[in-house]
N, C-alpha and C positions, 0 to 999 in steps of 0.2 A: 348615435355613433358606438360603432364598435371599437372595445377599447381590450388590449391585449398587453401584460408586460414579459417580458424577455428578456435572455440574452443572446450575444455571440462571442466569436473567437474562431481560430485557427483549428481547433483541434471541434471535431462535430458532436459532442455530449449534449448542446444545448438544442439539437434539431428535433430528437423526440417531443419536446415541452413544446417546441415553437411548432408545429404541426399540431400538435392538440389544443394551441391555444388558436389555433386558426380555423377549428371544428375541421380538419383534414388529417390525412395521413402519408405515410413517408412511401415511393413505388419506385423502388431504385434511386436513382440521383435525383426526382421529382419530389415536391411537397403537393399532391393532390389536394385542393381546399375548395370549398362551395363557390366561392366566384370564377372557377373555370380559366383561371389567369395560369401563364406559368412563370413556378419556381424551379431554380434548378439548382443543388449544390454540387460543387465538382470539388476533391481535395487537389491540388497542384501541386505537389509537393511537400517535401518536408518543413511541418511550421506554415502552411500557407494551404487557404482555400478560399473559394471563390462563390460567391451568391449570385444568382441570374435572377431577375425579375422581370414579368413583361405582364403587367394586371392591369385592369381596367377597373375601379373601384364603383360599386352599386349603391353604396353608402360612407358615411365618412368614417376615417378610422384613424384609430390615434393608438400608435404602437409605444410604449413606453420600455428603453432597453434600461436594463440595468446588469451590468455582467459580472458573471461569477469569476473567470479569471481574466485581469485584468494586463497580463504579459502579451498585450499586441498592439498594434493600430490598425485603424479598421479605415481604408480608402475609399469613399462614398462616392462610386461615378452616378450620377443622377440626370435624367433626360426626359424627368416629367413633364408633358404636356396638358395643364391645369394648375391645378394651386397645390402646392406640398410646401409643408415648414419642419422647419425644426424647433420644436417650442418646446415651453416650461412655463411653469406657474409666471413669471414675470419677464417673458421675452419671447418674442416671433420672429425666424427667421427665413427667407423663402429660400427654398432649395430644389431648383428647377431647370429645366433644358435653356429658360431664358435669365435664370440670375445667378447666385450661386451653384453653381452644378457637378463642385469637385469640392467634398469637404474629408478635411483629414484630422480623424477624431482618437484621441488617446483612448486606452480600453479602461482606462481609469474614472473617464467621464459618464456620467449618466446624460440620457438623451431623450427626448419624447419625439415623435416623427408623425405627424399630422399631417392627412391627405383629405382634401375634399371629394365630396362624391361626383362620377362624372371624368374626376382627371384619370389619365393613361399614364402609371409609370414605368418607364423603360430604365432600367438600370444595374450598374453591378457592382457588387459592394467585394472587395478584397481585405481580407484579412490574414496579418501577417506578424508573426511572433516576433517581437524587438529583440529576442536572445540571438535571433537568424539575421539582424538587418544588415550586423558587423559583417558575417561571412558572406553574406550575399553578394554584397556590395565588392567585396577583395575578388568573388570569381567573377563578378562583370567588369571588373579592374575600371571601379571607380572611389576614388581616394575620396572621404568626406570628415575632415576634419573636426575632430573632438566627439566622433561617434560613439564613445563609451557615456561620455557625459550627456549626450543626445540620449541614449537612449536608457538612461539611467531614471526610473520614476520619481528620483530624491531631488533629483537636479533641476529636473525638465520634465515637462508635460507638451507633449506633441500634439498640437492643435493647429486647422488651419482653416479658413473657408476661401476657398477661391473659384477662378473657372478654370475649369481645362481647357487644355490647348488645343489648337485646329487638330495636328495629328492626331489627340487621345479621342476626341467627338468621332473623327472618321476611321480611326478605328474599331470605336464600338457601333458605329454606323453598320460598317460594314459586317462584323458580328450578328446584329442584329437582323439581316438579310437570310441568315443561314436557318434551317430547319432545326430546333432544337432536342437534342440528345441523339446517340449513339457516339460511334467511334471517332467517326471526320469533326462532330462536333467538340467532343470532347478536346482532342488536340486540339482545334481552333480556339477553342475559350482558355486552356490551358496555356497554348502562344500568346493570346489577346495578354491574359493576366500577369504575365513572366516581362512583356514589352512594355504593360504600364507600371508594373514594380521597376524597372529599370530605369523608365523616365522620368518617375518619380526620385528614383534616386541622385540621379546623374541633375535633378533644379534642384534639391538639396545639397549637391557638393558645389553645387556657382553662386547659391544665395548663404549670407552671411546669417547664421542659425540664431536667435535669440535665445539662450538658456535661461528659461524662467520658470517654475510651478506656478499651475495654472489650476485654482479652486474653483469649485463649483459658483460661488456667490460671484469671484470678478470676471468669471466668465458672462454669467448673466449681465452683469453692469456694462462688459463695454460692447454685449451686443445690443442692449438698450440703447447705448449712446450711437451705436450704428441705425438703429432705426430711426432716432431721433434726426440724425444728418440725413436720413434716407426722406421722411417726413417732412422736413424743414428743406427742403433742394432748392426752392423757389427763393429761400432768403439768403441773407449775405453768411460768411462762414464765423460760428461762433468762438470763442475763446478758449484755446484747449485750458485756462481756468476754469472757464464755466462748464465744461465739460468734463474735467478731472472733478469738480467738486459735486455733477450730477453723478455721478460712477463710485463717490465716496475714497477717490484714491489721489494720492499726489500727483502733481503732474507728471513727473519722470516718471511715475509706477504707470501712469496712463500710458503716456506716451509707449513707452515699452510692450507693455501688453497687446496696446492697439494694433501696433504694428506687428506684434507675433502672430495676436489671431486674423488677421485682417489681409498681412502681408504689404500694407501700405500703410502712410501715414495719414491720419484723421483729413489734413488739407487734401492732398491725392484722392482718398474717398469721396470726398465730398463732392471734389470735380467731377469723377466719375460718374455718380449718378445723377448729377446735373445733366450731364452728356446724354445720359442711358435715356432720362423721361424728354429731354430736348430731340432726342430722336425719336421717341414715340409720339411726340407732337408734331412732329414733321411727317409723319407717316399718318399722320390722323389728318392732314391739310385743312385743319381749321384755321391755324395761324402762319401767318410768315415769317423769315426768318428773323425780321427787325423787331416783331414781337415777341418771338421765342426769346432774342438776346433778350430783351426788357423785362421780360417774366423770370428768367433765372440771373438777373443781376450782373451780367455782363457788361464791363465797360464800357463796352463798344461792340457793333455788328464785325469787326475788323477782330477783333478780340477772340470772340465768338466761332468765328468762322476757324481762326487758328487751331483753337484748341478741338473744334472738332473735327477736324483734319488730323489732327498729331492721333486723336484717340481711333478714328473710326479709317480714316486713309484716304479719304474726299472731302468735299468742300461740302457742305449744307444744300448749295445749288446743285452742284452733280449729286446729291445724294437724292434729292428731289426728281431731277431729271431721271435717275435708274429706275424709281418708284412707277 
């Protein structure tokens, strides 16, 4: 496994060290590395930069991110085909095309990113200084309540693991069709970056923001519970007390941090992952609808059907016909 330790940020002072760690060099906007993948850097305005990646990994790869400059947030859009995880000593979190493909991570948080050999990563990382978020939102006529508290590291840690919207997915897929490099690509990449930032800030303006600092230990513990819920999706929902005890937190703190990091309650998160795994079993065509309903402890077939339709927009029966 190849292991590198690096830093990111809107200012590109991290770039020479990153290229050196890869065993490569900087050539204009490109990082030329031995794996022949595409890594492209573009400043996109004051306090904003983009890192475009399209690489197939020939060996397991582990990137340890420890940022020197922490006055930024990273928006990581990850459309990896294969296995990619955000990982550390005591947690692992799937971040790829079919899992949590949007990570919003405070520059204060250290992360480990592991990609398995044979995986192809197509992704876009956007780095934006916290100090310009307020002025950027005003320029775009986006009103975000408590914006000063949200971007104040003493009062709040900006962190979220989510699935990107269909609009964002489509925008990135269109960008992927273009030849990388040159003024036309730069124009489109910069436009994509500003559109995605605006989309994120508009979403921020319509959601209730939980103001809470998150340390590395609490983050690890919440993700451990998420992993536990995913691995036990075939069972019944555990109690909040049980999960809070596992996370070494009070019940109130656990519920607040879980919602902040995941964007949903533990119950909703558990149900979503039941439905994701149920959909995978339907695709394999080895179980009937009734068997899957029983396997995941739904009350009855009707309840399973209603939840599946609510989440995917069509019933299990119609889904199977589409297959």
